[in-house]
C-alpha positions as CSV (number, residue, x, y, z in Angstrom):
1,M,69.2,27.7,108.1
2,K,72.9,27.0,108.8
3,V,74.1,26.6,112.4
4,L,77.4,28.3,113.1
5,N,80.1,26.2,114.7
6,T,82.2,27.5,117.6
7,K,85.0,29.1,115.5
8,Q,82.5,30.9,113.3
9,T,80.6,32.2,116.4
10,Q,83.9,33.5,117.8
11,H,84.6,35.4,114.5
12,V,81.2,37.0,114.5
13,A,81.5,38.0,118.2
14,G,85.0,39.4,117.6
15,G,83.7,41.4,114.6
16,L,80.9,42.8,116.7
17,F,83.4,43.9,119.4
18,V,86.0,45.4,117.0
19,Y,83.6,47.3,114.7
20,P,82.4,50.0,117.2
21,I,85.9,50.7,118.2
22,M,87.1,51.1,114.6
23,W,84.0,53.2,113.8
24,F,84.8,55.6,116.8
25,L,88.4,56.0,115.8
26,E,87.4,56.7,112.2
27,E,85.0,59.4,113.3
28,L,87.8,61.0,115.4
29,V,90.1,61.0,112.4
30,I,87.4,62.5,110.1
31,A,86.6,65.2,112.7
32,G,90.3,66.0,113.1
33,L,90.8,66.3,109.3
34,K,87.8,68.6,109.0
35,D,89.2,70.9,111.7
36,L,92.6,70.8,110.0
37,F,91.2,71.9,106.6
38,R,89.0,74.5,108.2
39,G,92.0,75.9,110.1
40,D,90.4,75.4,113.5
41,L,93.4,73.6,115.0
42,E,95.7,75.6,117.4
43,D,99.4,75.8,116.5
44,L,101.2,73.2,118.4
45,G,103.9,75.7,119.5
46,R,101.3,78.0,121.0
47,I,99.8,75.2,123.0
48,E,103.1,73.8,124.3
49,N,104.6,77.2,125.1
50,R,101.8,78.5,127.2
51,P,102.5,79.8,130.8
52,V,102.2,77.3,133.7
53,G,98.7,77.0,135.1
54,T,96.8,78.1,132.0
55,R,94.7,76.0,129.7
56,P,94.0,76.5,126.0
């Protein structure tokens, strides 16, 4: 079995750190696209032009 040197260990650790973040962002994009194609997204103008003190 091969023993990893320091540089290779850093690459593996960096990949293990970055992968969950990329997976989470990918899931957000996919969910947003699904909502967009289903028509569940609010019009941006309706959200921005709402009266003060109200929430969508």
